Every structure is written in structure tokens, then in C-alpha cells.
BAZA-690477 format. One line per 5 residues: number of its first residue (from 1); their letters; for each residue x, y, z of N, C-alpha, C. Coordinates in steps of 0.02 Angstrom, whole numbers, plus 50000, padded with zeros to 5 digits. Example, Ala and Ser with C-alpha at 12.3 -4.5 7.8 and 13.67 -1.06 7.14 Angstrom:
<recs>
1	AS	50660/49716/50390/50615/49775/50390/50660/49835/50390 | 50642/49888/50354/50684/49947/50357/50645/50002/50394
</recs>
This chain:
<recs>
1	MISAA	50645/49605/51163/50627/49675/51154/50654/49700/51087 | 50614/49739/51051/50633/49763/50985/50664/49832/50991 | 50723/49840/50965/50758/49904/50968/50730/49952/50917 | 50730/50017/50934/50708/50068/50886/50758/50073/50829 | 50820/50049/50840/50872/50051/50788/50878/49983/50754
6	SAAPA	50823/49950/50742/50822/49883/50714/50851/49883/50643 | 50880/49827/50624/50910/49820/50558/50857/49803/50507 | 50866/49831/50447/50821/49815/50391/50835/49744/50367 | 50786/49712/50335/50799/49646/50305/50853/49652/50252 | 50894/49600/50247/50949/49602/50199/50924/49602/50127
11	VVGVI	50874/49559/50113/50849/49551/50044/50773/49556/50045 | 50746/49600/50003/50673/49611/50001/50649/49604/49929 | 50594/49569/49919/50560/49567/49855/50498/49610/49858 | 50485/49647/49806/50424/49689/49801/50389/49670/49737 | 50329/49643/49743/50290/49622/49684/50245/49680/49664
16	GGGRM	50262/49711/49608/50225/49769/49584/50266/49832/49591 | 50274/49868/49536/50316/49928/49537/50279/49992/49523 | 50213/49993/49539/50175/50055/49532/50195/50105/49585 | 50154/50156/49596/50172/50209/49642/50187/50182/49712 | 50144/50137/49737/50154/50110/49803/50214/50062/49805
21	GAGIA	50217/50016/49757/50272/49969/49756/50339/50003/49749 | 50342/50055/49706/50404/50092/49698/50424/50126/49762 | 50375/50154/49797/50390/50186/49861/50415/50138/49913 | 50386/50077/49915/50408/50026/49961/50480/50005/49945 | 50493/49994/49880/50561/49975/49859/50611/50029/49877
26	QSFAV	50594/50092/49864/50638/50148/49880/50654/50149/49955 | 50603/50141/49996/50612/50146/50068/50659/50092/50094 | 50650/50031/50071/50695/49977/50094/50766/49986/50067 | 50772/50010/50005/50839/50021/49977/50877/50074/50018 | 50842/50127/50036/50874/50180/50076/50895/50153/50144
31	AGSSV	50855/50106/50171/50871/50076/50236/50928/50025/50232 | 50951/50009/50171/51007/49964/50163/50992/49896/50135 | 50929/49881/50121/50910/49816/50093/50928/49812/50019 | 50944/49751/49996/50946/49736/49925/50874/49721/49904 | 50850/49755/49853/50779/49752/49835/50772/49725/49764
36	VVVEQ	50728/49676/49756/50712/49649/49691/50638/49663/49676 | 50626/49702/49624/50558/49721/49605/50534/49675/49549 | 50473/49650/49556/50443/49606/49505/50393/49647/49464 | 50405/49652/49399/50357/49683/49353/50350/49638/49292 | 50292/49644/49258/50274/49592/49210/50303/49601/49141
41	DADAT	50322/49661/49121/50350/49669/49054/50402/49725/49055 | 50435/49734/48999/50491/49781/48995/50468/49853/49008 | 50412/49873/48979/50388/49942/48988/50371/49955/49061 | 50337/49908/49093/50319/49916/49164/50381/49917/49207 | 50430/49876/49190/50493/49875/49227/50529/49941/49222
46	DAALA	50534/49967/49160/50568/50031/49150/50533/50087/49189 | 50467/50086/49189/50429/50137/49225/50441/50132/49300 | 50442/50070/49325/50453/50059/49397/50522/50083/49418 | 50572/50064/49380/50640/50085/49398/50649/50160/49392 | 50614/50191/49344/50617/50264/49338/50585/50298/49398
51	RIADG	50528/50270/49422/50496/50298/49481/50543/50295/49542 | 50574/50237/49549/50619/50228/49607/50679/50275/49601 | 50709/50279/49542/50766/50323/49533/50748/50396/49546 | 50689/50416/49523/50667/50485/49535/50656/50497/49609 | 50626/50448/49643/50615/50456/49715/50681/50460/49753
56	LRRAG	50729/50419/49735/50794/50421/49768/50830/50487/49754 | 50823/50513/49694/50854/50576/49677/50824/50633/49718 | 50757/50634/49723/50724/50687/49762/50741/50681/49837 | 50755/50620/49860/50772/50610/49930/50847/50620/49943 | 50885/50633/49891/50957/50640/49899/50990/50574/49919
61	AEDAA	50962/50519/49894/50987/50452/49913/51006/50412/49851 | 51036/50445/49802/51054/50410/49740/51101/50351/49752 | 51139/50353/49806/51186/50299/49819/51152/50233/49833 | 51086/50234/49846/51048/50172/49858/51026/50139/49793 | 51031/50175/49736/51005/50149/49673/51034/50081/49653
66	PRVTA	51099/50069/49662/51125/50003/49642/51096/49944/49681 | 51064/49958/49737/51034/49904/49777/50967/49881/49749 | 50942/49914/49697/50876/49897/49669/50885/49864/49601 | 50857/49805/49592/50857/49770/49528/50785/49748/49513 | 50775/49722/49454/50707/49701/49434/50709/49634/49398
71	VASVT	50654/49596/49406/50645/49533/49371/50574/49533/49343 | 50561/49486/49297/50497/49486/49261/50446/49438/49289 | 50464/49399/49340/50417/49349/49366/50431/49335/49440 | 50379/49317/49477/50389/49299/49547/50431/49236/49554 | 50434/49196/49501/50476/49136/49504/50550/49153/49506
76	ELPRD	50567/49216/49491/50636/49239/49492/50655/49274/49557 | 50609/49276/49605/50626/49306/49669/50684/49268/49701 | 50729/49303/49736/50787/49269/49765/50767/49220/49821 | 50798/49163/49820/50783/49112/49869/50798/49135/49940 | 50847/49181/49947/50867/49203/50014/50831/49266/50037
81	ADLVV	50775/49283/50004/50738/49342/50025/50714/49334/50098 | 50719/49388/50136/50694/49389/50204/50620/49409/50206 | 50601/49451/50158/50533/49479/50156/50513/49488/50084 | 50451/49469/50068/50421/49485/50003/50356/49522/50017 | 50350/49582/49987/50290/49622/49995/50254/49625/49928
86	ESVPE	50193/49600/49927/50150/49605/49867/50115/49672/49867 | 50121/49709/49811/50090/49775/49806/50060/49784/49737 | 50007/49747/49723/49972/49752/49659/49901/49777/49673 | 49861/49792/49622/49794/49819/49634/49751/49775/49679 | 49699/49805/49708/49656/49771/49758/49611/49720/49725
91	NAALK	49641/49666/49703/49606/49610/49672/49627/49547/49711 | 49581/49519/49750/49598/49465/49795/49626/49404/49759 | 49596/49386/49702/49619/49327/49666/49689/49337/49639 | 49703/49397/49613/49770/49412/49588/49822/49411/49644 | 49805/49442/49700/49852/49443/49756/49866/49372/49781
96	ARLLA	49813/49332/49789/49822/49264/49814/49866/49223/49767 | 49854/49231/49702/49894/49193/49653/49967/49212/49655 | 49982/49276/49660/50051/49298/49661/50086/49279/49727 | 50050/49283/49782/50079/49264/49846/50095/49189/49847 | 50049/49148/49821/50061/49076/49819/50121/49060/49775
101	AAEQS	50128/49095/49719/50185/49083/49676/50250/49106/49709 | 50247/49162/49745/50306/49186/49780/50328/49136/49833 | 50280/49107/49868/50296/49058/49920/50336/49000/49892 | 50322/48981/49830/50359/48926/49799/50431/48944/49782 | 50445/49010/49777/50509/49032/49753/50559/49048/49808
106	VGERC	50534/49065/49867/50578/49088/49921/50587/49033/49973 | 50634/49044/50019/50646/48996/50072/50592/48997/50124 | 50592/48946/50167/50539/48938/50216/50541/48989/50272 | 50596/49026/50279/50600/49076/50332/50578/49145/50308 | 50564/49152/50244/50544/49216/50216/50474/49236/50240
111	VLASN	50466/49298/50261/50401/49325/50279/50367/49351/50216 | 50304/49333/50207/50264/49357/50151/50214/49407/50176 | 50205/49462/50140/50160/49515/50162/50121/49543/50103 | 50061/49566/50117/50021/49600/50067/50011/49673/50087 | 50021/49717/50039/50008/49788/50050/49935/49804/50034
116	TSSLS	49890/49759/50052/49819/49774/50042/49796/49827/50090 | 49749/49868/50068/49721/49920/50111/49652/49901/50137 | 49624/49844/50115/49556/49828/50138/49538/49755/50134 | 49573/49715/50094/49553/49645/50083/49571/49601/50143 | 49536/49547/50151/49546/49502/50207/49614/49467/50203
121	VTDLA	49656/49478/50252/49720/49443/50253/49710/49369/50271 | 49656/49354/50306/49640/49284/50321/49626/49246/50257 | 49587/49276/50212/49573/49244/50148/49636/49237/50106 | 49679/49288/50106/49741/49284/50067/49787/49230/50095 | 49789/49225/50161/49831/49174/50193/49810/49103/50174
126	AALRH	49746/49095/50159/49720/49028/50142/49751/49000/50078 | 49781/49044/50037/49813/49021/49975/49883/48994/49987 | 49908/49000/50049/49977/48982/50063/49983/48915/50099 | 50039/48882/50088/50052/48819/50124/50072/48832/50196 | 50104/48889/50208/50128/48906/50275/50100/48975/50294
131	PGRFL	50037/48979/50312/50005/49043/50326/50033/49079/50387 | 50069/49043/50429/50097/49075/50489/50147/49129/50474 | 50179/49126/50415/50230/49176/50399/50202/49234/50358 | 50136/49242/50358/50104/49293/50317/50067/49343/50361 | 50067/49406/50339/50026/49458/50371/50016/49516/50322
136	GMHFF	49974/49562/50340/49965/49623/50301/50015/49675/50323 | 50047/49709/50275/50088/49768/50289/50061/49824/50246 | 50016/49863/50276/49982/49916/50239/50022/49981/50244 | 50056/49997/50189/50095/50059/50184/50048/50115/50162 | 50071/50177/50173/50030/50235/50157/50066/50279/50106
141	NPVPV	50028/50313/50066/50053/50353/50010/50062/50426/50032 | 50120/50456/50015/50180/50428/49983/50223/50389/50033 | 50242/50329/50014/50275/50284/50060/50339/50313/50091 | 50383/50345/50051/50447/50366/50081/50440/50417/50137 | 50386/50457/50138/50379/50508/50190/50326/50491/50241
146	SALIE	50283/50443/50227/50232/50423/50276/50265/50392/50337 | 50239/50407/50395/50270/50384/50458/50239/50319/50485 | 50192/50289/50449/50153/50234/50477/50152/50173/50432 | 50153/50114/50462/50135/50052/50428/50084/50016/50473 | 50028/49997/50444/49976/49960/50480/49989/49886/50470
151	LVTAP	50005/49851/50524/50019/49779/50521/49955/49742/50539 | 49934/49698/50494/49870/49664/50502/49882/49589/50510 | 49862/49562/50566/49874/49491/50580/49814/49449/50560 | 49828/49391/50533/49777/49339/50521/49780/49291/50580 | 49730/49247/50587/49730/49201/50644/49792/49158/50649
156	DTTGD	49823/49140/50592/49881/49096/50594/49948/49133/50596 | 49947/49199/50592/50010/49237/50593/50048/49223/50657 | 50111/49202/50651/50149/49184/50711/50177/49246/50745 | 50195/49238/50808/50226/49292/50845/50292/49313/50814 | 50331/49264/50789/50395/49280/50758/50385/49322/50694
161	TLESA	50333/49305/50656/50319/49343/50595/50302/49415/50612 | 50259/49424/50661/50240/49492/50681/50300/49530/50708 | 50340/49497/50749/50399/49530/50777/50447/49552/50722 | 50456/49511/50671/50499/49531/50615/50471/49592/50580 | 50405/49592/50568/50374/49648/50534/50380/49713/50574
166	VRWTR	50373/49708/50640/50381/49767/50683/50453/49792/50678 | 50500/49747/50682/50571/49765/50679/50588/49800/50614 | 50562/49773/50558/50577/49803/50493/50541/49869/50484 | 50482/49875/50512/50446/49939/50510/50489/49994/50542 | 50516/49978/50600/50557/50027/50636/50623/50040/50601
171	ALGKQ	50648/49990/50566/50710/50000/50527/50699/50051/50471 | 50638/50058/50448/50621/50108/50397/50609/50176/50428 | 50613/50181/50493/50599/50245/50527/50525/50259/50534 | 50485/50207/50533/50412/50215/50536/50385/50184/50600 | 50324/50204/50617/50289/50177/50675/50238/50125/50652
176	EVVVG	50232/50071/50689/50182/50021/50673/50120/50030/50715 | 50062/50011/50688/50003/49997/50727/49983/49925/50708 | 49966/49886/50758/49948/49816/50746/49874/49807/50756 | 49840/49781/50705/49768/49772/50708/49750/49701/50685 | 49691/49679/50705/49666/49615/50682/49633/49621/50615
181	DSPGF	49620/49565/50583/49589/49564/50517/49516/49582/50521 | 49496/49634/50484/49427/49656/50479/49422/49698/50416 | 49365/49701/50383/49360/49739/50321/49384/49811/50329 | 49434/49831/50290/49460/49899/50294/49507/49911/50351 | 49517/49860/50395/49562/49866/50452/49541/49927/50495
186	ASSRL	49589/49965/50521/49572/50025/50559/49576/50087/50514 | 49630/50092/50476/49643/50154/50439/49596/50164/50380 | 49589/50114/50337/49547/50123/50278/49474/50130/50297 | 49453/50094/50348/49383/50097/50369/49364/50167/50392 | 49406/50197/50434/49392/50265/50457/49406/50317/50403
191	GLALG	49462/50309/50368/49478/50357/50316/49428/50358/50260 | 49403/50299/50241/49355/50296/50186/49288/50327/50207 | 49268/50315/50270/49205/50344/50293/49207/50420/50286 | 49262/50451/50306/49269/50523/50300/49272/50544/50226 | 49310/50508/50186/49316/50525/50116/49251/50521/50078
196	LEAIR	49212/50468/50090/49148/50460/50056/49099/50515/50075 | 49099/50534/50139/49053/50587/50160/49074/50654/50129 | 49139/50666/50123/49162/50727/50090/49140/50728/50017 | 49143/50671/49983/49121/50668/49913/49046/50681/49909 | 49008/50653/49955/48935/50666/49955/48920/50740/49965
201	MVEEG	48960/50774/50006/48949/50845/50018/48962/50885/49954 | 49013/50866/49916/49025/50899/49851/48967/50884/49804 | 48945/50822/49802/48890/50801/49759/48826/50840/49774 | 48814/50853/49838/48753/50888/49859/48760/50964/49857 | 48819/50989/49839/48829/51061/49835/48837/51095/49902
206	VATPD	48855/51057/49953/48864/51086/50020/48923/51133/50022 | 48978/51113/49990/49039/51153/49990/49085/51129/49935 | 49134/51170/49918/49183/51151/49867/49235/51104/49897 | 49271/51067/49855/49324/51024/49881/49374/51063/49924 | 49394/51122/49900/49443/51160/49938/49416/51182/50006
211	AIDTA	49352/51202/50008/49323/51222/50072/49320/51164/50121 | 49301/51106/50097/49297/51047/50141/49367/51028/50167 | 49415/51028/50121/49483/51009/50142/49513/51060/50190 | 49500/51124/50178/49526/51176/50223/49494/51170/50292 | 49430/51155/50294/49396/51146/50358/49428/51090/50399
216	MSLGY	49444/51035/50366/49474/50979/50402/49547/50991/50420 | 49583/51027/50375/49654/51040/50388/49663/51091/50444 | 49626/51145/50441/49635/51198/50491/49592/51186/50553 | 49533/51159/50543/49488/51150/50600/49503/51088/50641 | 49525/51034/50607/49537/50971/50642/49609/50946/50637
221	RHPTG	49652/50989/50609/49724/50976/50606/49741/50914/50564 | 49700/50897/50515/49718/50844/50469/49772/50870/50422 | 49828/50835/50414/49881/50861/50371/49860/50867/50298 | 49814/50824/50276/49787/50827/50208/49712/50818/50212 | 49675/50860/50177/49602/50854/50178/49579/50791/50143
226	PLRLT	49517/50768/50155/49494/50704/50129/49489/50701/50053 | 49475/50757/50020/49468/50756/49947/49536/50759/49912 | 49581/50800/49939/49649/50799/49911/49681/50731/49923 | 49668/50702/49980/49695/50635/49994/49666/50584/49946 | 49602/50589/49930/49571/50545/49881/49606/50551/49813
231	DLVGL	49623/50612/49793/49660/50622/49731/49728/50588/49734 | 49761/50592/49791/49828/50562/49798/49824/50486/49797 | 49775/50459/49831/49766/50386/49833/49745/50359/49765 | 49701/50396/49732/49672/50375/49668/49598/50361/49676 | 49557/50394/49636/49484/50385/49643/49464/50314/49627
236	DVRLA	49500/50282/49580/49485/50212/49565/49500/50166/49624 | 49554/50181/49659/49571/50142/49719/49518/50152/49773 | 49498/50215/49783/49446/50229/49833/49381/50192/49815 | 49364/50191/49751/49302/50158/49731/49307/50083/49743 | 49363/50053/49728/49371/49981/49739/49364/49964/49813
241	IADHL	49394/50005/49855/49389/49993/49928/49317/50003/49951 | 49285/50055/49925/49215/50068/49944/49170/50011/49923 | 49179/49986/49863/49139/49929/49841/49148/49869/49887 | 49210/49857/49907/49224/49800/49951/49191/49810/50020 | 49199/49869/50048/49170/49882/50114/49093/49886/50111
246	HATLG	49067/49910/50055/48994/49910/50046/48968/49839/50048 | 49003/49793/50015/48981/49723/50012/48989/49689/50080 | 49039/49709/50119/49053/49673/50181/49023/49707/50243 | 49015/49773/50241/48993/49810/50301/48926/49846/50292 | 48901/49849/50231/48834/49876/50223/48830/49945/50191
251	ERFAP	48769/49973/50192/48752/50032/50154/48791/50094/50173 | 48816/50098/50234/48852/50159/50253/48915/50170/50212 | 48938/50118/50176/48996/50125/50133/48977/50124/50059 | 48914/50136/50043/48893/50139/49973/48930/50195/49937 | 48962/50182/49880/48999/50235/49846/48952/50289/49819
256	PRLLR	48969/50353/49827/48928/50407/49799/48927/50404/49723 | 48873/50427/49694/48866/50429/49621/48923/50469/49590 | 48942/50525/49621/48994/50568/49593/49060/50531/49587 | 49075/50488/49635/49138/50450/49632/49137/50403/49572 | 49082/50368/49562/49078/50322/49505/49083/50361/49439
261	EKVAR	49051/50418/49436/49052/50457/49374/49123/50481/49358 | 49158/50505/49408/49226/50529/49396/49272/50472/49373 | 49266/50415/49404/49307/50358/49384/49291/50338/49312 | 49227/50338/49295/49206/50320/49227/49234/50369/49176 | 49243/50432/49195/49270/50483/49150/49347/50481/49148
266	GELGR	49377/50439/49189/49450/50436/49191/49481/50489/49235 | 49440/50521/49277/49466/50571/49324/49487/50535/49388 | 49548/50511/49389/49571/50466/49442/49613/50501/49495 | 49624/50566/49487/49665/50602/49536/49732/50622/49507 | 49782/50625/49549/49848/50649/49528/49875/50609/49469
271	KSGQG	49866/50543/49470/49897/50502/49418/49868/50515/49349 | 49806/50541/49345/49776/50555/49280/49776/50630/49263 | 49796/50671/49311/49797/50744/49300/49734/50780/49322 | 49682/50743/49340/49619/50774/49362/49582/50728/49409 | 49560/50754/49464/49516/50718/49511/49468/50769/49539
276	FYPWP	49472/50781/49603/49435/50837/49632/49473/50902/49623 | 49537/50896/49604/49580/50953/49588/49616/50939/49523 | 49637/50992/49487/49682/50981/49430/49753/50970/49455 | 49789/50925/49421/49858/50910/49440/49903/50919/49380 | 49964/50945/49391/50010/50955/49333/50034/50888/49305
</recs>
């Protein structure tokens, strides 16, 4: 039986220090883990560590900062890592390559996880020598305050691997949902369907972004409306997921023209300062 007061993993590697990776690193550091972040160059490393430090400061958890370090390659991940979470852009080939390299660097008891929001964990597991220790750990943005992690099992994922992931999820103070491998899993598939329809409504002049979001927030008790959420996730991320689900599940996930146009203009949401809303 897994206790609600489960212990965090002692040593965690996080591949990628962007907004999601930094949030994952921050969350594990606050829970007591020693965290090693992998970023590819000095500028990216500095930016990642600054994101984490800022997040810890805003959370009043500056004392966790010494538990976070950075390296420049997955080959430098600690051999004694209990968990490695890959959190790079939604590119299957890139994810598979990094996970395979990480597997070579860590011990055989280390759990490997991908923070993919839509890609097949079965396909990613095929790149590994020991696919039983792999699963999807889909975190939600912003990671430090989100209450959920979606755990996605592949056919070879062992019971021990899943049990460890559940235990560590609870150690972060979050709730798990366990789902099987399918395009978009449960959360992205449903969330994207709502988000794409909201974008189509803006495109067709049905209502403004604020009106649509207010309708969903007040009428259906969604904490964040679908268009504001799209801005937070990133329009480019939404488009990549939509393209993947369009290819795997059909026309109902075809990206709206407005979404493609906004991404082409660099209107990516909060990270670019403009999406469906202006951001400071």
C-alpha cells in the first residue's frame, strides 16, 4: 500500500530546463530531492537555473536552491539517480534519443519517464534496452501549483515502475491518474478538443476570447478558460499536439487556420508576450 506521505526520490535528473522542466526540478527540490538539470549550453543553463531560483523565491522555498545543480549532457547524469524525467519539446525522435542516452548513464534501478503530453510512450519505450522501467509522467503547467500528474503506462511498464511513480507523485503533494497509452492520453485529448473549438469560435467571430473563457469559468467552473490556458501552454505547443492528434485520430483534431497564423506570427502566448491575450 502506498502512503500519502511517501518519500520523494533521493536523486532526480531532469532533461530540459524550460518552463516545464524548471517547474519539475523546483517541485522535486522542494520535496527534498537532489536535482540535476541537463541543459545544452551555458546560456540555456543560466536561464534554467534562473527560472528555478525565481520559482523557489516566489514559493518561499529558497532553502531548496542548493539541492539543484546543472550539467551539460545526459552522459553526466548521476549514476545513482532514482528517477530521470525528460522534458524537452514534443519531438519523438529527440525524446527517444535523449532517453536512450540517459539509460546508458544511470543505474539499472533508475526509472525513466517522459513528460510528453501526447506522444506514444510505447514508441518511446522501444528506444530503450529495459522498457519495463519507463512510463509517461505528464506534468501540468504551472508545475509547482498544479495538483495532477498523468501517469501513462506502456505495455512493458512494470508494476514496480508504476508504483514508484505513484509514490513520488504523492511525495510532491499531487494526485495521480493512471491511463493507458493512446494519442493525447486522457487530458490532452479532451483539453485540446475544447481548446481547438474555442479557437474556431474566435476565428468565426462567435465571441471574444474573454467571453469564451468567462463562459467556461463561471458557467462550467473551469479554473482557467480554454484560450487563456492555450496562452499559458503555448500556441506552438498546442499546434504541435494538434498536428499529432490530427494525424493519428483524424479530422476532428485539424488545427484551425487562426492557430497556424498566430504561431507563424510568433504570437505564442505568455512566453512571447502575445497570444489570445497580451501578456506583460
